[in-house]
C-alpha positions as CSV (number, residue, x, y, z in Angstrom):
1,M,0.0,-0.1,0.1
2,S,1.6,3.2,-0.9
3,R,1.4,6.3,1.3
4,L,-0.2,9.4,0.0
5,S,2.5,12.6,0.8
6,L,2.0,16.2,1.1
7,L,4.8,16.4,-1.4
8,S,3.7,14.2,-4.1
9,N,2.3,17.0,-6.2
10,P,3.9,16.6,-10.0
11,L,4.8,20.0,-9.9
12,L,7.1,19.5,-6.7
13,L,10.1,17.8,-8.1
14,G,13.2,16.6,-6.0
15,F,11.6,17.5,-2.5
16,D,11.8,13.9,-1.1
17,E,14.4,14.9,1.2
18,I,12.2,17.4,2.8
19,E,9.4,14.9,3.0
20,R,12.1,12.5,4.9
21,L,13.1,15.2,7.3
22,I,9.5,15.8,8.2
23,D,9.5,12.3,9.1
24,R,12.5,12.4,11.2
25,A,11.0,15.4,13.1
26,N,7.9,13.7,13.8
27,K,9.5,10.7,15.3
28,G,11.7,13.0,17.3
29,A,8.7,14.3,19.4
30,G,8.9,13.3,22.4
31,D,6.9,13.6,25.8
32,G,7.5,17.4,26.1
33,Y,10.3,17.2,28.7
34,P,12.4,19.5,28.8
35,P,10.4,22.3,28.0
36,Y,12.1,24.4,25.3
37,N,11.7,28.0,23.5
38,V,12.9,28.8,20.1
39,E,13.6,32.3,19.4
40,R,14.7,34.4,16.4
41,I,17.4,37.1,17.6
42,P,17.5,40.2,15.6
43,A,21.0,40.3,13.4
44,A,23.4,43.1,13.6
45,N,25.0,44.3,10.5
46,G,23.4,42.2,7.7
47,A,24.7,39.1,9.5
48,G,22.8,35.9,9.0
49,E,19.6,34.7,10.6
50,L,20.3,33.9,14.5
51,L,18.3,31.5,16.2
52,R,18.4,30.2,19.9
53,I,16.9,27.1,21.5
54,T,16.6,27.2,25.1
55,L,15.7,24.4,27.1
56,A,14.7,24.3,30.8
57,V,17.2,21.7,32.5
58,A,17.2,22.8,36.1
59,G,19.1,20.4,38.2
60,F,21.3,19.2,35.4
61,T,25.1,20.1,35.6
62,R,27.3,20.5,32.5
63,E,28.6,17.0,33.2
64,D,25.1,15.7,33.0
65,L,24.4,17.1,29.6
66,E,25.7,16.2,26.0
67,I,24.6,18.0,23.0
68,T,25.7,16.1,19.4
69,L,25.1,17.2,15.7
70,E,25.0,14.5,13.4
71,D,24.1,15.1,9.9
72,S,21.2,17.9,10.2
73,Q,20.0,16.4,13.5
74,L,20.9,18.1,16.8
75,T,20.5,16.0,19.7
76,I,20.4,17.0,23.4
77,R,20.7,14.5,26.0
78,G,20.7,14.8,29.7
79,K,21.4,12.1,32.4
80,Q,21.1,12.9,36.3
81,H,23.2,10.5,38.4
82,E,21.4,9.2,41.3
83,E,23.0,9.8,44.9
84,G,23.4,6.6,46.5
85,E,23.6,7.6,50.4
86,R,20.2,9.5,50.6
87,E,17.1,8.6,52.2
88,F,14.0,10.3,51.0
89,L,10.9,10.8,53.0
90,Y,9.3,12.2,50.0
91,R,10.8,12.4,46.6
92,G,9.1,14.9,44.3
93,I,12.2,15.7,42.2
94,A,13.0,12.6,40.2
95,A,16.3,12.3,38.6
96,R,15.2,11.6,35.1
97,Q,16.9,11.5,31.5
98,F,15.9,12.9,28.3
99,A,16.7,13.1,24.8
100,R,15.7,16.1,22.6
101,T,16.0,16.1,18.9
102,F,15.8,19.1,16.4
103,V,16.1,18.6,12.6
104,L,18.2,21.8,11.1
105,A,17.7,23.3,7.9
106,E,20.9,23.0,5.4
107,G,23.2,25.6,5.8
108,I,22.2,26.4,9.9
109,E,25.5,26.1,12.1
110,V,25.9,25.6,15.7
111,R,27.4,28.7,17.2
112,S,27.6,28.1,21.1
113,A,26.1,26.4,23.9
114,N,25.6,27.9,27.5
115,L,24.2,26.8,30.7
116,A,23.0,29.4,33.3
117,N,20.4,29.6,36.0
118,G,19.0,26.1,34.7
119,L,18.7,27.2,31.5
120,L,20.5,25.9,28.5
121,A,20.8,28.1,25.4
122,I,22.2,26.8,22.1
123,D,22.7,29.6,19.6
124,L,22.4,28.6,15.8
125,E,23.2,30.8,12.5
126,R,21.7,30.7,9.2
127,P,24.3,32.6,6.9
128,Q,22.7,34.5,4.3
129,P,22.7,32.9,0.9
130,E,24.1,34.2,-2.2
131,R,21.6,35.0,-4.6
132,L,22.4,33.6,-7.7
133,V,20.8,34.5,-11.1
134,R,21.5,32.2,-14.2
135,T,20.2,32.7,-17.6
136,I,19.7,29.1,-19.2
137,K,20.6,29.1,-23.2
138,I,17.6,27.7,-25.3
139,G,19.1,25.2,-27.9
140,D,18.0,23.7,-31.0
141,R,16.4,20.5,-30.7
142,K,17.3,19.0,-34.0
143,S,21.2,19.5,-33.2
144,Q,20.6,17.8,-30.0
145,A,19.5,14.5,-31.8
C-alpha cells in the first residue's frame, strides 16, 4: 500500500529529502520534557539569521548534558546520576533522563551552547545565501538529436 504524501504533487520535483526530514522530525517529538523555546534574535550588520533554542534543564550540570550534531540532526541528552547514600522521606524531584532532537535546515550552523540558571541556550546561525541568477540558453532540438 503506497502512502499519500503532502509533497506528491507532480509540480514539486526533488522534494523527497524534505519529506524525509519531516518524518524524522515527527519521530523526534517526545513527551514534552524538558520544555523549550525557539526564538529569532535580531541580526546585526546584515549578518545571517540568528536562532536560539533554550531548554529548561534545572538540576542538570554541564557534565550531565551532551549535545551532538549528526548530519542535520541536533540532539541534546541529559542524564542525572543517582546519589546513593540519601534517604528520601518524600521524593518529588526525580532524577530523570531525556533526549530532545531538532532537525536543522541545510546551512544552519551551531555557534555556541551555554548553561546558566538552569537554562541551556544553544545559538544557531543561518548565513545569508548568495542570490544567484543564471540565464539558461535555449538550444535547437534538431542539433541535439
